[in-house]
N, CA, C, O and the ligand as a Tripos MOL2 file, in Angstrom:
@<TRIPOS>MOLECULE
protein
  233   231    59     0     0
PROTEIN
NO_CHARGES

@<TRIPOS>ATOM
      1 N         148.5290  -17.1540   84.9480 N.3       1 MET1
      2 CA        149.7840  -16.4020   84.9120 C.3       1 MET1
      3 C         149.7390  -15.2730   85.9450 C.2       1 MET1
      4 O         148.7100  -14.6300   86.1500 O.2       1 MET1
      5 N         150.8680  -15.0580   86.5770 N.am      2 GLU2
      6 CA        150.9700  -13.9490   87.5160 C.3       2 GLU2
      7 C         151.6890  -12.7840   86.8370 C.2       2 GLU2
      8 O         152.6470  -12.9670   86.0850 O.2       2 GLU2
      9 N         151.1980  -11.5910   87.1260 N.am      3 PHE3
     10 CA        151.7920  -10.4230   86.4800 C.3       3 PHE3
     11 C         152.2070   -9.3980   87.5130 C.2       3 PHE3
     12 O         151.6110   -9.2880   88.5840 O.2       3 PHE3
     13 N         153.2290   -8.6580   87.1740 N.am      4 GLU4
     14 CA        153.5880   -7.5250   88.0110 C.3       4 GLU4
     15 C         153.9750   -6.3460   87.1410 C.2       4 GLU4
     16 O         154.2470   -6.4830   85.9480 O.2       4 GLU4
     17 N         153.9900   -5.1880   87.7720 N.am      5 VAL5
     18 CA        154.3320   -3.9590   87.0560 C.3       5 VAL5
     19 C         155.7220   -4.1070   86.4460 C.2       5 VAL5
     20 O         156.6640   -4.5480   87.1050 O.2       5 VAL5
     21 N         155.8270   -3.7320   85.1930 N.am      6 GLY6
     22 CA        157.1130   -3.8200   84.5100 C.3       6 GLY6
     23 C         157.2140   -5.0100   83.5720 C.2       6 GLY6
     24 O         158.1000   -5.0600   82.7190 O.2       6 GLY6
     25 N         156.2950   -5.9840   83.7300 N.am      7 ASN7
     26 CA        156.3130   -7.1270   82.8140 C.3       7 ASN7
     27 C         156.0070   -6.6620   81.3910 C.2       7 ASN7
     28 O         155.2180   -5.7420   81.1780 O.2       7 ASN7
     29 N         156.6400   -7.3100   80.4380 N.am      8 ILE8
     30 CA        156.3310   -7.0870   79.0310 C.3       8 ILE8
     31 C         155.5210   -8.2930   78.5620 C.2       8 ILE8
     32 O         155.9240   -9.4410   78.7470 O.2       8 ILE8
     33 N         154.3830   -8.0110   77.9580 N.am      9 VAL9
     34 CA        153.4840   -9.1060   77.5720 C.3       9 VAL9
     35 C         153.0360   -8.9540   76.1180 C.2       9 VAL9
     36 O         153.1350   -7.8950   75.4990 O.2       9 VAL9
     37 N         152.5380  -10.0840   75.6170 N.am     10 LYS10
     38 CA        151.9490  -10.0860   74.2760 C.3      10 LYS10
     39 C         150.4620  -10.3590   74.4000 C.2      10 LYS10
     40 O         150.0220  -11.1330   75.2500 O.2      10 LYS10
     41 N         149.6980   -9.7050   73.5330 N.am     11 THR11
     42 CA        148.2540   -9.9380   73.5310 C.3      11 THR11
     43 C         147.8370  -10.6370   72.2460 C.2      11 THR11
     44 O         148.5310  -10.6170   71.2290 O.2      11 THR11
     45 N         146.6490  -11.2660   72.3490 N.am     12 LYS12
     46 CA        146.0850  -11.9740   71.2140 C.3      12 LYS12
     47 C         145.8600  -11.0130   70.0400 C.2      12 LYS12
     48 O         146.2850  -11.2520   68.9100 O.2      12 LYS12
     49 N         145.1690   -9.9140   70.3700 N.am     13 LYS13
     50 CA        144.8580   -8.9460   69.3180 C.3      13 LYS13
     51 C         145.8440   -7.7920   69.3630 C.2      13 LYS13
     52 O         146.2270   -7.3470   70.4450 O.2      13 LYS13
     53 N         146.2570   -7.3060   68.2110 N.am     14 PRO14
     54 CA        147.1480   -6.1580   68.2030 C.3      14 PRO14
     55 C         146.4130   -4.8540   68.5040 C.2      14 PRO14
     56 O         145.2090   -4.7360   68.2790 O.2      14 PRO14
     57 N         147.1570   -3.8890   69.0120 N.am     15 HIS15
     58 CA        146.6600   -2.5240   69.1390 C.3      15 HIS15
     59 C         146.4530   -1.9790   67.7220 C.2      15 HIS15
     60 O         147.0980   -2.4590   66.7900 O.2      15 HIS15
     61 N         145.5770   -1.0000   67.5360 N.am     16 PRO16
     62 CA        145.4010   -0.4260   66.1880 C.3      16 PRO16
     63 C         146.7050    0.0290   65.5140 C.2      16 PRO16
     64 O         146.7720    0.0960   64.2870 O.2      16 PRO16
     65 N         147.7240    0.3370   66.2950 N.am     17 CYS17
     66 CA        149.0010    0.7530   65.7060 C.3      17 CYS17
     67 C         149.7890   -0.4420   65.1550 C.2      17 CYS17
     68 O         150.7910   -0.2530   64.4650 O.2      17 CYS17
     69 N         149.3460   -1.6670   65.4540 N.am     18 GLY18
     70 CA        149.9970   -2.8520   64.8950 C.3      18 GLY18
     71 C         150.8590   -3.6310   65.8670 C.2      18 GLY18
     72 O         151.3040   -4.7360   65.5560 O.2      18 GLY18
     73 N         151.1000   -3.0670   67.0430 N.am     19 SER19
     74 CA        151.9700   -3.7440   68.0080 C.3      19 SER19
     75 C         151.1750   -4.6870   68.9110 C.2      19 SER19
     76 O         150.0430   -4.3940   69.2950 O.2      19 SER19
     77 N         151.7880   -5.8150   69.2400 N.am     20 LYS20
     78 CA        151.1600   -6.7430   70.1900 C.3      20 LYS20
     79 C         151.9030   -6.7630   71.5240 C.2      20 LYS20
     80 O         151.5690   -7.5440   72.4150 O.2      20 LYS20
     81 N         152.9080   -5.9050   71.6550 N.am     21 GLU21
     82 CA        153.6940   -5.9100   72.8830 C.3      21 GLU21
     83 C         153.3150   -4.7390   73.7700 C.2      21 GLU21
     84 O         153.1460   -3.6070   73.3160 O.2      21 GLU21
     85 N         153.1880   -5.0540   75.0580 N.am     22 TRP22
     86 CA        152.7340   -4.0740   76.0400 C.3      22 TRP22
     87 C         153.5750   -4.1780   77.2990 C.2      22 TRP22
     88 O         154.1130   -5.2340   77.6340 O.2      22 TRP22
     89 N         153.6700   -3.0440   77.9830 N.am     23 GLU23
     90 CA        154.2880   -3.0540   79.3070 C.3      23 GLU23
     91 C         153.1850   -2.8700   80.3280 C.2      23 GLU23
     92 O         152.3280   -2.0000   80.1710 O.2      23 GLU23
     93 N         153.1970   -3.6710   81.3590 N.am     24 ILE24
     94 CA        152.1940   -3.5270   82.4070 C.3      24 ILE24
     95 C         152.6080   -2.3870   83.3310 C.2      24 ILE24
     96 O         153.7030   -2.4010   83.8930 O.2      24 ILE24
     97 N         151.7290   -1.4070   83.4840 N.am     25 THR25
     98 CA        152.0760   -0.2680   84.3390 C.3      25 THR25
     99 C         151.2600   -0.2630   85.6270 C.2      25 THR25
    100 O         151.5240    0.5310   86.5300 O.2      25 THR25
    101 N         150.2810   -1.1380   85.7100 N.am     26 ARG26
    102 CA        149.4990   -1.2280   86.9310 C.3      26 ARG26
    103 C         148.8030   -2.5730   86.9890 C.2      26 ARG26
    104 O         148.2740   -3.0410   85.9810 O.2      26 ARG26
    105 N         148.7970   -3.1950   88.1480 N.am     27 VAL27
    106 CA        148.0120   -4.4090   88.3490 C.3      27 VAL27
    107 C         147.1010   -4.2030   89.5540 C.2      27 VAL27
    108 O         147.4390   -3.4710   90.4840 O.2      27 VAL27
    109 N         145.9690   -4.8440   89.5260 N.am     28 GLY28
    110 CA        144.9890   -4.6960   90.6000 C.3      28 GLY28
    111 C         143.6510   -5.1520   90.0640 C.2      28 GLY28
    112 O         143.5830   -6.1090   89.2930 O.2      28 GLY28
    113 N         142.5870   -4.4770   90.4620 N.am     29 ILE29
    114 CA        141.2740   -4.8180   89.9220 C.3      29 ILE29
    115 C         141.2920   -4.5690   88.4140 C.2      29 ILE29
    116 O         140.7390   -5.3390   87.6290 O.2      29 ILE29
    117 N         141.9340   -3.4860   88.0420 N.am     30 ASP30
    118 CA        142.1620   -3.2050   86.6340 C.3      30 ASP30
    119 C         143.6480   -3.2860   86.3260 C.2      30 ASP30
    120 O         144.5010   -3.0060   87.1690 O.2      30 ASP30
    121 N         143.9260   -3.6740   85.0990 N.am     31 PHE31
    122 CA        145.3020   -3.6710   84.6090 C.3      31 PHE31
    123 C         145.4660   -2.4820   83.6870 C.2      31 PHE31
    124 O         144.5550   -2.1440   82.9310 O.2      31 PHE31
    125 N         146.6190   -1.8490   83.7470 N.am     32 LYS32
    126 CA        146.9380   -0.8300   82.7630 C.3      32 LYS32
    127 C         148.0880   -1.3350   81.9160 C.2      32 LYS32
    128 O         149.1210   -1.7740   82.4200 O.2      32 LYS32
    129 N         147.8730   -1.2600   80.6110 N.am     33 LEU33
    130 CA        148.8860   -1.7190   79.6820 C.3      33 LEU33
    131 C         149.3100   -0.5640   78.7930 C.2      33 LEU33
    132 O         148.4800    0.1590   78.2410 O.2      33 LEU33
    133 N         150.6070   -0.4110   78.6680 N.am     34 LYS34
    134 CA        151.1400    0.6440   77.8180 C.3      34 LYS34
    135 C         151.6990    0.0070   76.5500 C.2      34 LYS34
    136 O         152.5470   -0.8830   76.6040 O.2      34 LYS34
    137 N         151.2130    0.4750   75.4270 N.am     35 CYS35
    138 CA        151.6680   -0.0510   74.1420 C.3      35 CYS35
    139 C         153.1520    0.2720   73.9440 C.2      35 CYS35
    140 O         153.5800    1.4130   74.1170 O.2      35 CYS35
    141 N         153.9290   -0.7560   73.5790 N.am     36 LYS36
    142 CA        155.3750   -0.5530   73.4230 C.3      36 LYS36
    143 C         155.7030    0.2830   72.2030 C.2      36 LYS36
    144 O         156.7590    0.9130   72.1430 O.2      36 LYS36
    145 N         154.8070    0.2950   71.2320 N.am     37 LYS37
    146 CA        155.1300    1.0040   70.0000 C.3      37 LYS37
    147 C         154.6920    2.4690   70.0610 C.2      37 LYS37
    148 O         155.4920    3.3760   69.8310 O.2      37 LYS37
    149 N         153.4050    2.6880   70.3760 N.am     38 CYS38
    150 CA        152.9150    4.0720   70.2950 C.3      38 CYS38
    151 C         152.7750    4.7320   71.6660 C.2      38 CYS38
    152 O         152.5450    5.9380   71.7510 O.2      38 CYS38
    153 N         152.9100    3.9510   72.7380 N.am     39 GLY39
    154 CA        152.9130    4.5340   74.0710 C.3      39 GLY39
    155 C         151.5450    4.8180   74.6630 C.2      39 GLY39
    156 O         151.4530    5.3530   75.7680 O.2      39 GLY39
    157 N         150.4710    4.4700   73.9450 N.am     40 SER40
    158 CA        149.1580    4.7510   74.5230 C.3      40 SER40
    159 C         148.8290    3.7180   75.6080 C.2      40 SER40
    160 O         149.3220    2.5900   75.5850 O.2      40 SER40
    161 N         147.9990    4.1280   76.5400 N.am     41 ILE41
    162 CA        147.6920    3.2940   77.7020 C.3      41 ILE41
    163 C         146.2410    2.8650   77.6580 C.2      41 ILE41
    164 O         145.3440    3.6800   77.4440 O.2      41 ILE41
    165 N         146.0190    1.5720   77.8620 N.am     42 VAL42
    166 CA        144.6440    1.0790   77.9400 C.3      42 VAL42
    167 C         144.4270    0.4690   79.3200 C.2      42 VAL42
    168 O         145.3460   -0.0660   79.9400 O.2      42 VAL42
    169 N         143.1890    0.5660   79.7790 N.am     43 THR43
    170 CA        142.8090   -0.0360   81.0510 C.3      43 THR43
    171 C         141.8770   -1.2020   80.7620 C.2      43 THR43
    172 O         140.9130   -1.0690   80.0080 O.2      43 THR43
    173 N         142.1720   -2.3380   81.3670 N.am     44 LEU44
    174 CA        141.3400   -3.5270   81.1880 C.3      44 LEU44
    175 C         141.0050   -4.1150   82.5490 C.2      44 LEU44
    176 O         141.8210   -4.0810   83.4700 O.2      44 LEU44
    177 N         139.7860   -4.6600   82.6670 N.am     45 GLU45
    178 CA        139.4720   -5.4030   83.8840 C.3      45 GLU45
    179 C         140.4370   -6.5820   83.9780 C.2      45 GLU45
    180 O         140.8750   -7.1350   82.9690 O.2      45 GLU45
    181 N         140.7500   -6.9460   85.2020 N.am     46 ARG46
    182 CA        141.6970   -8.0270   85.4320 C.3      46 ARG46
    183 C         141.3650   -9.2950   84.6270 C.2      46 ARG46
    184 O         142.2370   -9.8740   83.9780 O.2      46 ARG46
    185 N         140.0990   -9.7130   84.6780 N.am     47 THR47
    186 CA        139.7280  -10.9530   83.9830 C.3      47 THR47
    187 C         139.9050  -10.8200   82.4700 C.2      47 THR47
    188 O         140.3420  -11.7550   81.7990 O.2      47 THR47
    189 N         139.5620   -9.6480   81.9480 N.am     48 LYS48
    190 CA        139.7280   -9.4380   80.5070 C.3      48 LYS48
    191 C         141.1930   -9.3820   80.1300 C.2      48 LYS48
    192 O         141.6050   -9.9180   79.1010 O.2      48 LYS48
    193 N         141.9630   -8.7380   80.9590 N.am     49 ALA49
    194 CA        143.3910   -8.6360   80.6800 C.3      49 ALA49
    195 C         144.0260  -10.0310   80.6610 C.2      49 ALA49
    196 O         144.8560  -10.3370   79.8050 O.2      49 ALA49
    197 N         143.6190  -10.8690   81.6230 N.am     50 GLN50
    198 CA        144.2270  -12.1950   81.6840 C.3      50 GLN50
    199 C         143.8450  -13.0500   80.4800 C.2      50 GLN50
    200 O         144.6010  -13.9290   80.0650 O.2      50 GLN50
    201 N         142.6620  -12.7830   79.9240 N.am     51 LYS51
    202 CA        142.2730  -13.4980   78.6980 C.3      51 LYS51
    203 C         143.0090  -12.9480   77.4830 C.2      51 LYS51
    204 O         143.3900  -13.6880   76.5760 O.2      51 LYS51
    205 N         143.1970  -11.6380   77.4870 N.am     52 ALA52
    206 CA        143.7950  -10.9940   76.3120 C.3      52 ALA52
    207 C         145.2940  -11.2780   76.2020 C.2      52 ALA52
    208 O         145.8500  -11.3170   75.1050 O.2      52 ALA52
    209 N         145.9370  -11.4760   77.3540 N.am     53 ILE53
    210 CA        147.3840  -11.6770   77.3410 C.3      53 ILE53
    211 C         147.7020  -13.1450   77.0570 C.2      53 ILE53
    212 O         147.2140  -14.0460   77.7390 O.2      53 ILE53
    213 N         148.5200  -13.3620   76.0500 N.am     54 THR54
    214 CA        148.8410  -14.7300   75.6750 C.3      54 THR54
    215 C         150.2210  -15.1570   76.1670 C.2      54 THR54
    216 O         150.4920  -16.3490   76.3110 O.2      54 THR54
    217 N         151.0760  -14.2020   76.4200 N.am     55 LYS55
    218 CA        152.4540  -14.5730   76.6890 C.3      55 LYS55
    219 C         153.1580  -13.4930   77.4910 C.2      55 LYS55
    220 O         152.9560  -12.2980   77.2710 O.2      55 LYS55
    221 N         153.9900  -13.9370   78.4250 N.am     56 LYS56
    222 CA        154.8200  -12.9930   79.1560 C.3      56 LYS56
    223 C         156.2110  -13.0660   78.5480 C.2      56 LYS56
    224 O         156.8150  -14.1370   78.4950 O.2      56 LYS56
    225 N         156.7160  -11.9360   78.0920 N.am     57 ILE57
    226 CA        158.0260  -11.9360   77.4400 C.3      57 ILE57
    227 C         159.1330  -11.8100   78.4780 C.2      57 ILE57
    228 O         160.1720  -12.4630   78.3870 O.2      57 ILE57
    229 N         158.8840  -10.9540   79.4690 N.am     58 LYS58
    230 CA        159.8560  -10.8960   80.5820 C.3      58 LYS58
    231 C         159.2330  -10.3120   81.8320 C.2      58 LYS58
    232 O         159.9030  -10.1900   82.8570 O.2      58 LYS58
    233 ZN        149.9050    1.0900   69.9740 Zn       59 ZN59
@<TRIPOS>BOND
     1     1     2 1
     2     2     3 1
     3     3     4 2
     4     3     5 am
     5     5     6 1
     6     6     7 1
     7     7     8 2
     8     7     9 am
     9     9    10 1
    10    10    11 1
    11    11    12 2
    12    11    13 am
    13    13    14 1
    14    14    15 1
    15    15    16 2
    16    15    17 am
    17    17    18 1
    18    18    19 1
    19    19    20 2
    20    19    21 am
    21    21    22 1
    22    22    23 1
    23    23    24 2
    24    23    25 am
    25    25    26 1
    26    26    27 1
    27    27    28 2
    28    27    29 am
    29    29    30 1
    30    30    31 1
    31    31    32 2
    32    31    33 am
    33    33    34 1
    34    34    35 1
    35    35    36 2
    36    35    37 am
    37    37    38 1
    38    38    39 1
    39    39    40 2
    40    39    41 am
    41    41    42 1
    42    42    43 1
    43    43    44 2
    44    43    45 am
    45    45    46 1
    46    46    47 1
    47    47    48 2
    48    47    49 am
    49    49    50 1
    50    50    51 1
    51    51    52 2
    52    51    53 am
    53    53    54 1
    54    54    55 1
    55    55    56 2
    56    55    57 am
    57    57    58 1
    58    58    59 1
    59    59    60 2
    60    59    61 am
    61    61    62 1
    62    62    63 1
    63    63    64 2
    64    63    65 am
    65    65    66 1
    66    66    67 1
    67    67    68 2
    68    67    69 am
    69    69    70 1
    70    70    71 1
    71    71    72 2
    72    71    73 am
    73    73    74 1
    74    74    75 1
    75    75    76 2
    76    75    77 am
    77    77    78 1
    78    78    79 1
    79    79    80 2
    80    79    81 am
    81    81    82 1
    82    82    83 1
    83    83    84 2
    84    83    85 am
    85    85    86 1
    86    86    87 1
    87    87    88 2
    88    87    89 am
    89    89    90 1
    90    90    91 1
    91    91    92 2
    92    91    93 am
    93    93    94 1
    94    94    95 1
    95    95    96 2
    96    95    97 am
    97    97    98 1
    98    98    99 1
    99    99   100 2
   100    99   101 am
   101   101   102 1
   102   102   103 1
   103   103   104 2
   104   103   105 am
   105   105   106 1
   106   106   107 1
   107   107   108 2
   108   107   109 am
   109   109   110 1
   110   110   111 1
   111   111   112 2
   112   111   113 am
   113   113   114 1
   114   114   115 1
   115   115   116 2
   116   115   117 am
   117   117   118 1
   118   118   119 1
   119   119   120 2
   120   119   121 am
   121   121   122 1
   122   122   123 1
   123   123   124 2
   124   123   125 am
   125   125   126 1
   126   126   127 1
   127   127   128 2
   128   127   129 am
   129   129   130 1
   130   130   131 1
   131   131   132 2
   132   131   133 am
   133   133   134 1
   134   134   135 1
   135   135   136 2
   136   135   137 am
   137   137   138 1
   138   138   139 1
   139   139   140 2
   140   139   141 am
   141   141   142 1
   142   142   143 1
   143   143   144 2
   144   143   145 am
   145   145   146 1
   146   146   147 1
   147   147   148 2
   148   147   149 am
   149   149   150 1
   150   150   151 1
   151   151   152 2
   152   151   153 am
   153   153   154 1
   154   154   155 1
   155   155   156 2
   156   155   157 am
   157   157   158 1
   158   158   159 1
   159   159   160 2
   160   159   161 am
   161   161   162 1
   162   162   163 1
   163   163   164 2
   164   163   165 am
   165   165   166 1
   166   166   167 1
   167   167   168 2
   168   167   169 am
   169   169   170 1
   170   170   171 1
   171   171   172 2
   172   171   173 am
   173   173   174 1
   174   174   175 1
   175   175   176 2
   176   175   177 am
   177   177   178 1
   178   178   179 1
   179   179   180 2
   180   179   181 am
   181   181   182 1
   182   182   183 1
   183   183   184 2
   184   183   185 am
   185   185   186 1
   186   186   187 1
   187   187   188 2
   188   187   189 am
   189   189   190 1
   190   190   191 1
   191   191   192 2
   192   191   193 am
   193   193   194 1
   194   194   195 1
   195   195   196 2
   196   195   197 am
   197   197   198 1
   198   198   199 1
   199   199   200 2
   200   199   201 am
   201   201   202 1
   202   202   203 1
   203   203   204 2
   204   203   205 am
   205   205   206 1
   206   206   207 1
   207   207   208 2
   208   207   209 am
   209   209   210 1
   210   210   211 1
   211   211   212 2
   212   211   213 am
   213   213   214 1
   214   214   215 1
   215   215   216 2
   216   215   217 am
   217   217   218 1
   218   218   219 1
   219   219   220 2
   220   219   221 am
   221   221   222 1
   222   222   223 1
   223   223   224 2
   224   223   225 am
   225   225   226 1
   226   226   227 1
   227   227   228 2
   228   227   229 am
   229   229   230 1
   230   230   231 1
   231   231   232 2
@<TRIPOS>SUBSTRUCTURE
     1 MET1         2 RESIDUE 1 A MET
     2 GLU2         6 RESIDUE 1 A GLU
     3 PHE3        10 RESIDUE 1 A PHE
     4 GLU4        14 RESIDUE 1 A GLU
     5 VAL5        18 RESIDUE 1 A VAL
     6 GLY6        22 RESIDUE 1 A GLY
     7 ASN7        26 RESIDUE 1 A ASN
     8 ILE8        30 RESIDUE 1 A ILE
     9 VAL9        34 RESIDUE 1 A VAL
    10 LYS10       38 RESIDUE 1 A LYS
    11 THR11       42 RESIDUE 1 A THR
    12 LYS12       46 RESIDUE 1 A LYS
    13 LYS13       50 RESIDUE 1 A LYS
    14 PRO14       54 RESIDUE 1 A PRO
    15 HIS15       58 RESIDUE 1 A HIS
    16 PRO16       62 RESIDUE 1 A PRO
    17 CYS17       66 RESIDUE 1 A CYS
    18 GLY18       70 RESIDUE 1 A GLY
    19 SER19       74 RESIDUE 1 A SER
    20 LYS20       78 RESIDUE 1 A LYS
    21 GLU21       82 RESIDUE 1 A GLU
    22 TRP22       86 RESIDUE 1 A TRP
    23 GLU23       90 RESIDUE 1 A GLU
    24 ILE24       94 RESIDUE 1 A ILE
    25 THR25       98 RESIDUE 1 A THR
    26 ARG26      102 RESIDUE 1 A ARG
    27 VAL27      106 RESIDUE 1 A VAL
    28 GLY28      110 RESIDUE 1 A GLY
    29 ILE29      114 RESIDUE 1 A ILE
    30 ASP30      118 RESIDUE 1 A ASP
    31 PHE31      122 RESIDUE 1 A PHE
    32 LYS32      126 RESIDUE 1 A LYS
    33 LEU33      130 RESIDUE 1 A LEU
    34 LYS34      134 RESIDUE 1 A LYS
    35 CYS35      138 RESIDUE 1 A CYS
    36 LYS36      142 RESIDUE 1 A LYS
    37 LYS37      146 RESIDUE 1 A LYS
    38 CYS38      150 RESIDUE 1 A CYS
    39 GLY39      154 RESIDUE 1 A GLY
    40 SER40      158 RESIDUE 1 A SER
    41 ILE41      162 RESIDUE 1 A ILE
    42 VAL42      166 RESIDUE 1 A VAL
    43 THR43      170 RESIDUE 1 A THR
    44 LEU44      174 RESIDUE 1 A LEU
    45 GLU45      178 RESIDUE 1 A GLU
    46 ARG46      182 RESIDUE 1 A ARG
    47 THR47      186 RESIDUE 1 A THR
    48 LYS48      190 RESIDUE 1 A LYS
    49 ALA49      194 RESIDUE 1 A ALA
    50 GLN50      198 RESIDUE 1 A GLN
    51 LYS51      202 RESIDUE 1 A LYS
    52 ALA52      206 RESIDUE 1 A ALA
    53 ILE53      210 RESIDUE 1 A ILE
    54 THR54      214 RESIDUE 1 A THR
    55 LYS55      218 RESIDUE 1 A LYS
    56 LYS56      222 RESIDUE 1 A LYS
    57 ILE57      226 RESIDUE 1 A ILE
    58 LYS58      230 RESIDUE 1 A LYS
    59 ZN59       233 GROUP 0 **** ****
């Protein structure tokens, strides 16, 4: 899957707040994902992010 900034994605595992939806705020060697529910930002290595993301919503 190809990703770009602004995509909304779903992950396999939910964030501790319960949401599985994230907005991508950065792509590159690392991905930054912003939780749609609580707004916290996590950084993941590209390979890990691609494994964690199951679906692109838009
Ligand atoms: Zn959250």
